FILOMI-970007 format. One line per 5 residues: number of its first residue (from 1); their letters; for each residue x negated, y negated, z negated of C-alpha. Coordinates in Angstrom, 1 decimal, padded with zeros to 4 digits. Example, Ala and Ser with C-alpha at 12.3 -4.5 7.8 and 13.67 -1.06 7.14 Angstrom:
2
1) AS) -012.3 004.5 -007.8 | -013.7 001.1 -007.1
This chain:
89
1) MTKKI) -005.4 026.5 -003.5 | -005.0 027.1 000.1 | -001.0 026.1 000.9 | -000.2 022.1 001.4 | 002.0 020.7 -000.4
6) KATEQ) 005.0 019.4 001.2 | 006.9 016.6 001.2 | 010.9 017.1 001.6 | 011.3 014.9 004.2 | 009.5 017.2 006.0
11) SPEWK) 011.5 020.1 005.8 | 015.1 020.3 005.2 | 014.5 024.2 003.9 | 012.2 022.5 001.5 | 013.0 024.7 -002.5
16) GYDID) 010.7 022.2 -004.4 | 007.5 022.8 -005.7 | 005.7 026.5 -007.9 | 004.0 026.2 -010.8 | 000.7 026.3 -009.6
21) ELRYL) 001.7 023.4 -007.8 | 002.9 020.7 -010.7 | -000.1 022.5 -012.2 | -002.9 020.9 -009.1 | -000.8 017.6 -009.6
26) QAYAQ) -000.5 017.1 -012.2 | -004.6 017.7 -012.7 | -005.2 015.9 -009.8 | -003.4 012.4 -011.2 | -005.1 013.3 -015.1
31) ARLEI) -008.4 012.6 -013.4 | -007.6 009.4 -011.2 | -006.3 008.5 -014.7 | -009.5 009.1 -016.3 | -011.4 008.0 -013.4
36) EKERM) -009.7 004.8 -012.9 | -009.8 004.1 -016.6 | -013.8 004.9 -017.0 | -014.4 002.6 -014.0 | -012.0 -000.3 -016.4
41) LASAQ) -014.5 000.3 -019.0 | -017.7 000.2 -017.0 | -016.2 -002.7 -015.6 | -015.4 -004.2 -018.8 | -018.5 -003.8 -021.0
46) SLYSG) -020.3 -005.0 -017.7 | -018.3 -008.3 -018.7 | -019.5 -008.2 -022.4 | -022.9 -007.7 -022.1 | -023.6 -010.6 -020.0
51) TAIKK) -025.1 -008.2 -017.3 | -022.4 -009.6 -014.3 | -023.3 -013.3 -014.9 | -026.7 -012.8 -015.4 | -026.3 -010.8 -011.9
56) SGIMG) -025.6 -013.9 -010.0 | -028.5 -015.3 -009.9 | -029.6 -019.3 -011.0 | -025.8 -019.7 -012.1 | -026.7 -016.6 -014.5
61) RILGS) -030.2 -017.7 -016.0 | -028.7 -021.1 -016.4 | -026.0 -019.5 -018.6 | -028.6 -017.4 -019.3 | -030.1 -019.9 -021.0
66) LTYMD) -027.6 -021.6 -023.5 | -027.1 -021.4 -026.8 | -023.9 -020.9 -029.1 | -024.2 -024.4 -029.6 | -024.3 -025.6 -026.6
71) YAFLA) -021.6 -023.3 -025.7 | -019.3 -024.7 -028.7 | -021.1 -028.3 -027.3 | -019.5 -028.4 -023.7 | -015.8 -027.1 -024.7
76) FKICR) -016.2 -030.0 -027.2 | -016.9 -032.5 -024.5 | -014.7 -031.2 -021.9 | -012.1 -031.5 -024.8 | -012.0 -034.8 -025.4
81) KAYSI) -012.0 -035.3 -021.9 | -009.1 -033.4 -021.0 | -007.8 -035.1 -024.1 | -008.2 -038.5 -023.1 | -006.6 -037.6 -019.3
86) FHRH) -003.8 -036.2 -020.3 | -002.8 -039.4 -023.4 | -003.5 -042.3 -022.6 | -000.9 -044.6 -022.7
């Protein structure tokens, strides 16, 4: 496509888009949508696989060495402390 797409504000005699311009705009929008979808899937996959946490140095090593029981125990302790803070008489 060699000619530029004109906006309505640029030219008062603007008659609209022709079919080639509409197809180009539709393909461009679809390509942007697919690229964004792939980017979001890649970032979500890195979160689920744990690579986002493991990249962060010492914190990644600490969190990577914890088992599910450790997480459950920490969650229990945090919830118990939060409950005691909010339910004082």
